[in-house]
C-alpha positions as CSV (number, residue, x, y, z in Angstrom):
1,M,-2.3,-21.1,1.2
2,H,-1.6,-24.1,-0.1
3,P,1.4,-25.1,-1.4
4,S,0.3,-26.1,-4.8
5,L,-0.8,-22.5,-5.5
6,H,2.4,-21.4,-5.5
7,A,3.5,-24.5,-7.3
8,A,1.2,-23.7,-10.1
9,R,2.0,-19.9,-10.6
10,R,5.7,-21.5,-11.0
11,L,4.8,-23.6,-13.7
12,S,3.3,-20.6,-15.3
13,L,5.8,-18.7,-15.2
14,G,8.5,-21.2,-16.8
15,R,6.4,-22.0,-19.6
16,A,5.8,-18.0,-19.9
17,V,9.8,-17.3,-19.7
18,S,12.1,-18.8,-22.1
19,G,14.9,-20.0,-20.8
20,P,15.7,-20.4,-17.0
21,V,14.3,-18.3,-14.2
22,L,16.1,-17.2,-10.9
23,L,13.8,-16.0,-7.9
24,L,16.3,-14.4,-5.1
25,G,14.9,-14.0,-1.4
26,N,16.2,-11.6,1.1
27,D,18.5,-12.6,3.5
28,A,18.5,-11.5,7.1
29,R,20.5,-8.4,7.7
30,A,22.2,-7.4,10.8
31,R,20.4,-4.2,13.1
32,N,23.1,-3.4,14.8
33,L,25.5,-6.6,15.9
34,P,25.6,-10.1,13.9
35,G,22.9,-12.3,15.1
36,A,20.8,-8.8,16.0
37,D,18.8,-8.8,13.0
38,L,16.2,-6.8,11.6
39,P,13.0,-7.8,11.5
40,F,12.7,-9.7,8.2
41,R,10.5,-9.4,5.0
42,Q,10.4,-11.5,2.2
43,D,11.0,-10.2,-1.3
44,S,7.3,-10.1,-2.2
45,T,7.7,-11.5,-5.7
46,F,10.0,-14.6,-4.3
47,L,7.0,-14.8,-1.5
48,Y,4.5,-15.2,-4.6
49,F,5.9,-17.6,-6.0
50,T,7.4,-20.2,-3.4
51,G,5.2,-19.0,-0.3
52,L,8.7,-19.4,1.7
53,S,9.1,-16.3,4.6
54,A,12.9,-17.4,5.1
55,P,15.9,-15.4,4.7
56,G,18.6,-16.7,1.9
57,A,16.7,-18.6,-0.4
58,A,16.8,-18.7,-4.0
59,A,14.0,-20.7,-6.6
60,W,15.1,-21.6,-9.7
61,I,12.5,-22.4,-12.2
62,E,13.0,-23.8,-16.1
63,G,10.4,-25.3,-18.0
64,G,8.1,-27.5,-15.8
65,R,10.6,-28.3,-12.8
66,S,11.8,-26.2,-9.4
67,T,14.5,-25.9,-7.1
68,L,14.5,-24.6,-4.0
69,Y,18.5,-23.5,-3.1
70,L,18.9,-23.0,0.6
71,T,21.8,-23.0,3.1
72,P,21.6,-26.7,4.9
73,P,20.7,-25.8,8.8
74,A,24.2,-25.3,10.8
75,V,24.9,-28.5,13.3
76,D,23.8,-26.3,16.2
77,D,20.4,-24.7,15.0
78,G,18.6,-27.1,16.8
79,L,19.9,-26.1,20.2
80,W,18.8,-22.2,19.8
81,H,15.8,-22.7,17.2
82,G,14.0,-25.9,17.8
83,H,13.3,-28.6,15.7
84,V,14.7,-27.1,11.7
85,E,13.6,-28.9,9.4
86,S,16.3,-30.2,6.5
87,I,16.4,-28.5,2.6
88,E,15.0,-31.7,1.4
89,D,12.1,-31.7,3.8
90,T,11.1,-27.6,3.1
91,A,11.4,-28.0,-0.7
92,A,9.3,-30.9,-0.4
93,R,7.0,-29.2,1.8
94,L,6.7,-26.4,-0.5
95,G,6.0,-28.3,-4.0
96,F,9.2,-28.3,-5.1
97,D,11.0,-30.6,-7.5
98,E,14.0,-30.7,-5.6
99,A,16.7,-28.8,-3.0
100,R,20.0,-28.1,-3.2
101,P,22.4,-26.1,-1.0
102,Y,22.5,-22.3,-1.8
103,D,26.4,-22.6,-2.5
104,E,26.0,-24.6,-5.4
105,L,23.4,-21.6,-7.2
106,G,26.6,-19.3,-8.0
107,P,28.2,-21.6,-10.6
108,R,25.3,-22.7,-12.3
109,A,24.1,-18.7,-12.6
110,T,26.7,-17.8,-13.7
111,A,26.8,-20.8,-16.8
112,Q,23.7,-20.5,-17.7
113,R,22.5,-16.4,-17.1
114,P,19.0,-17.4,-16.0
115,A,16.7,-14.3,-16.1
116,T,15.8,-12.6,-13.0
117,V,14.7,-9.5,-10.8
118,A,16.3,-7.1,-8.3
119,V,15.2,-7.7,-4.7
120,P,15.1,-5.1,-1.5
121,D,18.3,-6.8,-0.5
122,S,21.2,-4.9,-2.3
123,A,23.4,-7.8,-1.4
124,V,21.6,-9.7,-2.9
125,T,21.3,-7.8,-5.7
126,A,24.3,-7.3,-6.4
127,R,25.1,-10.8,-5.8
128,A,22.8,-11.5,-8.7
129,A,23.7,-8.9,-11.0
130,A,27.7,-10.3,-10.4
131,W,26.0,-14.4,-11.7
132,T,24.1,-13.1,-13.9
133,G,25.8,-10.0,-15.9
134,A,22.6,-7.9,-15.4
135,P,22.7,-4.3,-14.5
136,L,20.5,-4.9,-11.5
137,V,19.3,-2.4,-9.0
138,Y,16.3,-2.4,-7.3
139,G,14.0,0.3,-8.0
140,E,15.9,1.6,-11.0
141,S,16.8,-1.2,-12.7
142,P,14.5,-4.3,-11.9
143,G,15.7,-6.7,-14.2
144,D,14.7,-8.8,-17.3
145,E,11.7,-7.5,-19.2
146,P,9.6,-10.3,-20.6
147,L,9.9,-11.8,-16.6
148,I,8.6,-8.8,-14.9
149,A,5.9,-8.2,-17.7
150,E,4.9,-12.0,-16.4
151,I,5.4,-11.1,-12.8
152,I,2.9,-8.2,-13.3
153,R,0.5,-10.2,-15.4
154,Q,0.5,-13.0,-12.6
155,R,0.4,-10.5,-9.4
156,R,-2.0,-7.7,-10.7
157,T,-5.3,-10.2,-10.9
158,K,-6.0,-11.3,-7.5
159,S,-7.3,-15.0,-7.3
160,D,-10.2,-16.1,-5.0
161,D,-7.6,-17.5,-2.0
162,E,-5.6,-14.3,-2.3
163,L,-9.0,-12.0,-1.8
164,A,-10.1,-14.2,0.6
165,V,-7.2,-13.3,2.4
166,M,-6.9,-9.7,1.7
167,R,-10.9,-9.6,3.2
168,A,-9.7,-11.0,6.3
169,T,-6.9,-8.9,6.5
170,A,-9.0,-6.0,5.9
171,K,-11.4,-6.8,8.2
172,I,-9.2,-7.4,11.0
173,S,-7.8,-3.9,9.9
174,A,-10.8,-1.7,10.1
175,E,-11.7,-3.6,13.3
176,A,-8.3,-1.6,14.6
177,H,-9.7,1.7,13.6
178,R,-12.5,1.4,15.2
179,F,-10.4,0.3,18.3
180,A,-8.6,3.6,17.9
181,M,-11.6,5.8,17.5
182,A,-13.2,4.7,20.5
183,A,-10.3,5.2,22.5
184,T,-10.1,8.6,21.2
185,R,-10.6,11.5,23.4
186,P,-8.7,15.0,24.5
187,G,-6.0,14.9,26.3
188,V,-5.2,10.8,24.8
189,H,-1.3,11.1,23.4
190,E,-1.3,10.6,19.5
191,R,1.8,8.0,20.4
192,A,-0.8,5.8,22.7
193,L,-3.5,5.6,19.9
194,T,-0.9,4.0,17.7
195,A,0.3,2.1,20.2
196,V,-3.4,0.3,20.8
197,F,-3.8,0.5,16.8
198,E,-0.5,-1.5,16.2
199,A,-1.1,-3.8,19.0
200,Y,-4.9,-4.7,18.0
201,L,-3.5,-5.5,14.8
202,A,-0.5,-7.8,16.2
203,S,-3.3,-9.6,18.6
204,R,-5.4,-10.2,15.5
205,G,-1.9,-12.1,14.2
206,L,-1.1,-9.3,11.8
207,G,2.0,-7.3,11.1
208,L,1.9,-3.7,9.8
209,A,1.4,-3.5,6.2
210,Y,3.5,-0.2,6.4
211,D,4.2,2.5,9.3
212,T,1.3,3.8,11.3
213,I,0.3,7.5,10.7
214,L,-1.7,9.1,12.9
215,T,-1.6,12.8,13.5
216,Q,-3.6,15.8,13.7
217,R,-1.2,17.1,11.3
218,G,-3.0,15.6,8.0
219,E,-1.9,17.8,5.8
220,V,1.5,16.2,5.7
221,L,0.6,13.4,3.8
222,H,3.1,11.2,5.2
223,N,3.5,12.1,8.8
224,H,4.7,9.6,10.8
225,A,5.5,11.3,13.6
226,H,3.4,10.7,17.2
227,D,4.1,13.6,18.6
228,A,1.8,15.8,20.0
229,V,-1.6,15.1,22.7
230,C,-5.1,15.2,21.3
231,Q,-6.9,18.1,21.8
232,A,-10.7,19.2,21.6
233,G,-11.6,20.8,18.3
234,K,-8.6,18.9,16.0
235,L,-9.2,15.9,13.9
236,L,-7.3,13.1,14.1
237,L,-6.1,11.4,10.6
238,L,-5.2,7.1,10.6
239,D,-3.9,5.9,7.9
240,G,-2.7,2.4,9.1
241,G,-3.7,-1.5,7.9
242,G,-2.7,-5.0,8.9
243,E,-0.1,-7.7,6.5
244,S,-1.4,-11.2,6.4
245,V,1.2,-13.8,7.5
246,D,1.0,-14.7,3.4
247,G,2.4,-10.8,3.2
248,Y,-0.8,-9.3,2.1
249,A,-1.5,-5.7,2.8
250,S,-4.4,-3.4,3.9
251,D,-4.8,0.3,3.7
252,I,-7.5,2.4,5.1
253,T,-8.0,6.1,6.4
254,R,-10.2,7.4,8.1
255,T,-10.2,11.1,10.3
256,W,-12.5,11.7,13.2
257,P,-12.8,14.7,15.4
258,V,-11.1,14.3,18.5
259,S,-13.9,15.6,20.6
260,G,-16.5,13.0,18.9
261,T,-18.5,16.4,16.9
262,F,-17.0,17.9,13.9
263,T,-17.2,21.5,13.8
264,G,-19.4,23.0,10.6
265,R,-16.0,24.0,8.3
266,Q,-14.9,20.0,9.2
267,R,-18.6,18.3,8.9
268,A,-18.8,20.6,5.2
269,A,-15.1,19.0,4.4
270,Y,-15.8,15.7,5.6
271,E,-18.8,15.1,3.6
272,A,-17.2,16.7,0.4
273,V,-14.3,13.7,0.9
274,L,-17.0,11.0,1.9
275,A,-18.8,12.2,-1.4
276,A,-15.9,12.1,-3.5
277,Q,-15.2,8.6,-2.3
278,A,-18.8,7.2,-3.1
279,A,-18.5,9.1,-6.6
280,A,-15.2,7.2,-7.7
281,I,-16.1,3.9,-5.8
282,D,-18.9,4.0,-7.6
283,L,-17.4,4.3,-11.0
284,A,-14.6,1.8,-10.4
285,R,-15.2,-1.3,-12.9
286,A,-13.6,-3.4,-15.0
287,G,-13.1,-1.3,-18.3
288,V,-13.3,2.3,-16.5
289,R,-10.0,3.9,-16.5
290,Y,-8.2,4.7,-13.7
291,R,-7.9,8.3,-14.5
292,H,-11.6,8.7,-14.9
293,V,-11.9,7.5,-11.7
294,H,-9.5,10.1,-10.4
295,D,-11.5,12.4,-12.0
296,A,-14.7,12.1,-10.9
297,A,-13.6,12.3,-7.1
298,S,-11.6,15.6,-8.3
299,R,-15.0,17.1,-9.6
300,V,-16.6,16.9,-6.4
301,I,-14.0,18.3,-4.8
302,A,-13.8,20.9,-7.0
303,Q,-17.4,21.6,-6.1
304,F,-17.0,21.9,-3.1
305,L,-14.4,24.8,-3.3
306,I,-16.5,26.5,-5.5
307,D,-19.0,25.9,-3.1
308,E,-17.1,27.3,-0.2
309,R,-15.6,30.4,-2.5
310,I,-12.3,29.8,-2.5
311,L,-12.2,28.8,-6.3
312,R,-14.9,31.7,-8.1
313,G,-15.3,32.5,-11.7
314,V,-15.3,28.6,-12.7
315,D,-17.0,25.6,-13.2
316,A,-15.9,22.1,-11.5
317,D,-15.0,20.6,-15.3
318,T,-13.0,23.3,-16.0
319,A,-11.3,23.6,-12.6
320,V,-10.3,20.2,-12.7
321,A,-9.0,20.5,-16.6
322,R,-7.1,23.0,-15.1
323,G,-5.6,21.2,-12.0
324,A,-7.1,23.9,-9.6
325,H,-8.9,21.1,-7.1
326,A,-4.9,19.7,-6.7
327,L,-4.2,23.0,-4.1
328,F,-6.5,21.1,-1.9
329,F,-6.4,17.5,-3.5
330,P,-2.9,16.9,-4.4
331,H,-2.6,13.5,-4.5
332,G,-3.7,10.6,-6.9
333,V,-7.2,9.3,-5.7
334,G,-5.3,5.5,-5.0
335,H,-2.9,2.6,-6.2
336,L,-3.0,-1.1,-6.8
337,I,-2.7,-2.6,-3.5
338,G,-1.9,-6.7,-3.1
339,L,1.7,-8.2,-1.7
340,D,2.9,-4.6,-1.1
341,V,1.0,-1.6,0.2
342,H,1.7,0.0,-3.1
343,D,1.9,-3.4,-5.2
344,L,4.2,-4.0,-8.0
345,R,5.6,-0.5,-6.9
346,N,9.3,-1.7,-7.1
347,F,8.9,-2.0,-11.0
348,G,8.3,1.5,-11.3
349,D,5.0,2.7,-13.7
350,R,5.2,-0.7,-15.6
351,P,2.4,-1.9,-13.4
352,A,0.5,0.8,-13.2
353,Y,1.1,2.5,-16.9
354,A,0.4,1.8,-20.6
355,P,3.6,0.5,-22.4
356,G,5.7,3.8,-23.6
357,A,3.2,5.6,-21.0
358,S,4.1,8.1,-18.9
359,R,3.1,10.1,-15.9
360,D,1.6,13.7,-16.7
361,P,3.8,16.0,-15.4
362,A,1.0,18.6,-15.0
363,F,0.0,20.0,-11.3
364,G,-2.8,17.7,-10.5
365,T,-2.1,14.4,-12.4
366,R,2.0,13.9,-11.8
367,Y,1.2,11.7,-8.6
368,L,-1.1,9.7,-10.4
369,R,0.0,6.4,-9.3
370,L,-2.4,4.3,-12.0
371,D,-3.8,4.9,-15.0
372,L,-5.3,2.2,-17.0
373,P,-8.2,0.3,-17.6
374,L,-9.6,-1.4,-14.7
375,E,-10.0,-5.1,-14.8
376,A,-11.9,-7.8,-12.5
377,G,-9.5,-9.6,-9.8
378,W,-7.7,-6.0,-9.8
379,V,-7.8,-4.4,-6.2
380,V,-7.3,-0.3,-5.6
381,T,-7.7,1.8,-2.8
382,I,-9.5,4.9,-3.3
383,E,-8.3,7.6,-1.1
384,P,-9.2,11.1,-2.3
385,G,-8.7,13.7,0.3
386,F,-9.0,17.8,1.1
387,Y,-5.7,19.2,2.8
388,V,-4.8,22.9,3.9
389,V,-0.7,22.5,2.7
390,P,0.9,25.4,3.7
391,A,3.6,24.9,1.0
392,I,1.5,24.6,-1.5
393,L,-0.6,27.7,-0.7
394,G,2.7,29.6,0.0
395,D,3.7,28.7,-3.6
396,A,4.6,31.5,-5.7
397,S,4.4,29.6,-8.9
398,L,0.6,28.6,-7.8
399,R,-0.7,31.6,-6.7
400,A,0.2,33.1,-10.0
401,G,-1.2,30.6,-12.2
402,F,-4.4,30.1,-10.0
403,A,-4.4,33.6,-9.9
404,D,-7.7,34.2,-11.9
405,I,-9.5,31.6,-10.2
406,L,-8.1,31.3,-6.6
407,D,-9.4,33.2,-3.7
408,L,-6.4,33.4,-1.9
409,D,-7.9,35.7,1.1
410,V,-10.4,32.9,1.3
411,A,-8.2,30.3,1.4
412,E,-5.9,31.1,3.6
413,G,-9.1,31.5,6.4
414,W,-8.9,27.5,6.1
415,A,-4.8,28.2,7.3
416,G,-4.7,25.3,10.3
417,F,-7.3,23.4,9.4
418,G,-5.2,20.2,8.7
419,G,-6.6,17.3,6.7
420,I,-8.7,14.4,5.8
421,R,-8.3,11.9,3.9
422,I,-10.7,8.7,3.4
423,E,-9.4,5.5,2.0
424,D,-10.8,2.1,1.5
425,D,-9.6,-1.3,-0.3
426,V,-11.8,-2.0,-3.4
427,V,-12.1,-5.3,-5.3
428,I,-12.5,-4.5,-9.2
429,R,-15.6,-6.6,-11.0
430,D,-16.4,-7.5,-14.6
431,A,-20.5,-5.8,-14.6
432,A,-21.6,-5.8,-10.4
433,P,-20.5,-3.1,-8.1
434,P,-16.9,-3.7,-6.8
435,E,-16.6,-4.8,-3.3
436,V,-15.7,-2.7,-0.3
437,L,-13.3,-4.8,1.8
438,S,-12.8,-2.0,4.3
439,A,-16.1,-1.5,4.4
440,H,-16.4,-2.5,8.4
441,A,-14.3,0.8,9.6
442,P,-17.1,3.5,9.9
443,K,-17.1,6.5,8.1
444,S,-20.8,8.4,8.0
445,V,-20.7,11.7,10.2
446,D,-23.2,9.6,12.2
447,E,-21.1,6.4,12.7
448,V,-18.0,8.1,13.6
449,S,-19.5,10.4,16.0
450,A,-21.1,7.8,17.8
451,L,-17.6,6.0,18.4
452,V,-15.0,8.3,19.3
453,G,-14.4,8.4,22.6
454,S,-16.7,5.7,23.6
455,G,-14.3,3.3,24.6
456,A,-13.2,2.3,28.2
457,P,-10.2,5.0,29.0
458,L,-7.1,4.2,27.4
459,E,-5.5,4.4,31.2
460,A,-7.5,1.5,31.7
461,L,-6.2,-0.3,28.3
462,I,-2.9,0.1,28.8
463,T,-2.2,-0.4,33.1
């Protein structure tokens, strides 16, 4: 993105927040030895306002001026890293008014006590807390409330430039899903499919937006193990997405049969999840409360459970009101996405719930990660699912709470089924239907069945 965009964001932030603002970036962190660092990822808020994905940086914003603080390059940096910009050149390239050495920042911050926010790097956050006196703890005490409110306001609505990056990132990620589908066949190892999926992203210039989930145990919602050989008759769930060089994430889930052919039960459940997603996407428009989007998907899943006689003596609306659908669809229908895959989640529920509101603790809604009226320019995921989770069906309190409407014998007959999730990234519009950024990843039964196993044998791809 052009540096003028980040400069405009800083100007808007400086004018909206009274007094100086200090934004800190992450430092490089050692992996095991000094100089052998972990892969670097910049704090998303710092990246949003500066465009600088380099460790050891800070931005001072006050009124209409901004100063970039960096450590000047060492005299021998050119030997190891090639040409290295001066801090003045870096600041000028990024549209800052001036550059100052990082070691001058502490005295200024201690004297002026700027508004600031915590970052993932705990050492940097502790430094900021010592300078400003603010009780900063990343993920718990994130910082100055007016500053956080303005960061959320700006970041939550995506500009055309941001949407263009997210659109391109989602398309490549969708292509990677297609690549993995085509490479799937019985006898291929999950870790090999994970490797080719991630290699496809890397070959197109994307990093990982999050650790890839690729598993035949889809009922484990965040299963990062890739430890099994693909077996005919099983369903394979891939939840994976790329991250652009600008830091923007994609988040796509597809589920398909290892053999390419859905069994009768698999097809019925898959089409129910697909219908639930379609109902939710159709409702996802500006002004609609996201809870209602979630409920629309939940009603479709509840009706499927009734049709399969897993639930009895109840209609879909009543089942959802009681939370019975959550026995097989236990999570929320999605979340905000942008510079982070769960965008702005480091600020807790502030970006996702109205001031003073909190999550409904009831079973079925406690994991709803967004409950606000949707606004044009927001990007959300829509990701209903159907999972046969032993820990849920074996929970004595849940068995008792739904004993009058849950047929346990029928439900337990689904043991070992696994899980299905279908997820897309969706741009909210004012009145028009939402844009599905990840539409290039196939999801109809016919498309999926035709693609699975249609590629070259995996051995040909990795030898």
